[in-house]
C-alpha positions as CSV (number, residue, x, y, z in Angstrom):
1,M,22.6,11.4,21.0
2,R,19.0,10.8,19.8
3,R,16.4,13.5,19.8
4,D,12.9,12.8,21.0
5,R,10.6,12.4,18.1
6,E,6.9,11.9,17.7
7,K,6.0,8.2,17.6
8,V,4.0,7.2,14.5
9,E,1.0,5.0,14.7
10,W,2.4,2.2,12.5
11,R,5.7,1.7,14.4
12,K,4.7,-1.6,16.0
13,L,3.4,-2.9,12.7
14,M,6.8,-2.1,11.1
15,W,9.3,-3.1,13.8
16,S,7.4,-5.9,15.6
17,N,6.8,-7.8,12.4
18,Y,8.7,-11.0,11.6
19,G,8.0,-10.9,7.9
20,A,10.6,-11.3,5.2
21,P,12.9,-8.2,4.9
22,K,11.6,-7.5,1.4
23,W,8.0,-7.4,2.7
24,L,9.1,-5.1,5.5
25,F,10.8,-2.8,3.0
26,I,7.7,-2.6,0.8
27,L,5.5,-2.0,3.9
28,Y,7.8,0.8,4.9
29,L,7.6,2.4,1.4
30,A,3.8,2.0,1.4
31,L,3.4,3.6,4.9
32,N,5.5,6.5,3.8
33,R,3.7,6.8,0.5
34,K,7.0,6.2,-1.4
35,L,6.0,3.2,-3.6
36,P,6.7,3.9,-7.3
37,T,3.0,4.0,-8.3
38,K,2.1,5.4,-11.7
39,D,1.1,8.8,-10.3
40,R,4.6,9.2,-8.7
41,M,6.4,8.0,-11.9
42,E,4.4,10.5,-14.0
43,K,5.6,13.3,-11.8
44,W,9.2,12.1,-12.4
45,G,8.5,12.2,-16.2
46,V,9.0,8.4,-16.6
47,I,5.5,7.6,-17.9
48,S,2.4,9.4,-19.2
49,N,-0.4,6.7,-19.0
50,L,-1.8,6.7,-15.5
51,T,-4.5,4.0,-16.1
52,C,-4.4,1.2,-13.6
53,P,-3.2,-2.0,-15.4
54,L,-5.3,-4.2,-13.1
55,C,-8.8,-2.8,-13.6
56,Q,-8.3,-0.4,-16.5
57,L,-10.9,1.9,-14.9
58,E,-9.1,4.7,-13.0
59,D,-5.7,6.3,-12.6
60,E,-3.3,4.4,-10.4
61,D,-2.2,5.9,-7.1
62,I,-1.5,4.2,-3.7
63,E,-5.1,4.7,-2.5
64,H,-6.6,3.2,-5.6
65,L,-4.0,0.3,-5.8
66,F,-4.6,-0.9,-2.2
67,F,-8.2,0.1,-1.5
68,S,-10.5,1.0,-4.4
69,C,-9.3,-1.0,-7.3
70,K,-11.9,-3.7,-8.2
71,F,-9.2,-6.3,-8.8
72,T,-7.3,-5.8,-5.6
73,T,-10.5,-5.5,-3.6
74,G,-11.3,-9.0,-4.7
75,I,-7.9,-10.2,-3.6
76,W,-8.3,-8.5,-0.2
77,K,-11.7,-10.2,0.3
78,K,-10.2,-13.7,-0.5
79,L,-7.2,-13.1,1.8
80,L,-9.4,-12.0,4.7
81,A,-11.8,-14.9,4.2
82,W,-8.9,-17.3,4.1
83,Q,-7.6,-15.9,7.4
84,E,-11.2,-15.9,8.8
85,I,-11.0,-12.1,9.4
86,Q,-14.3,-10.3,9.3
87,R,-13.9,-6.6,8.4
88,T,-16.6,-4.1,9.1
89,R,-16.8,-0.8,7.2
90,G,-16.7,2.3,9.4
């Protein structure tokens, strides 16, 4: 009944996670680049201002929102420090 499909790298993160269903749904959307970020909403014709509301410095897209925004970078640093996780840049 099922076809063989290529296994994606993030499958264990998604399906072996015991987080709340809402978190898993958001994670699924993020991994598939389907979150309604401003760059996606602009393509749909919903908005015209792409500026990130958190830092007001760059246009908002998924990469900026999770990795390069000054505001969210600070949150990531605090979360990682709280969990005693040391991250090295590659």
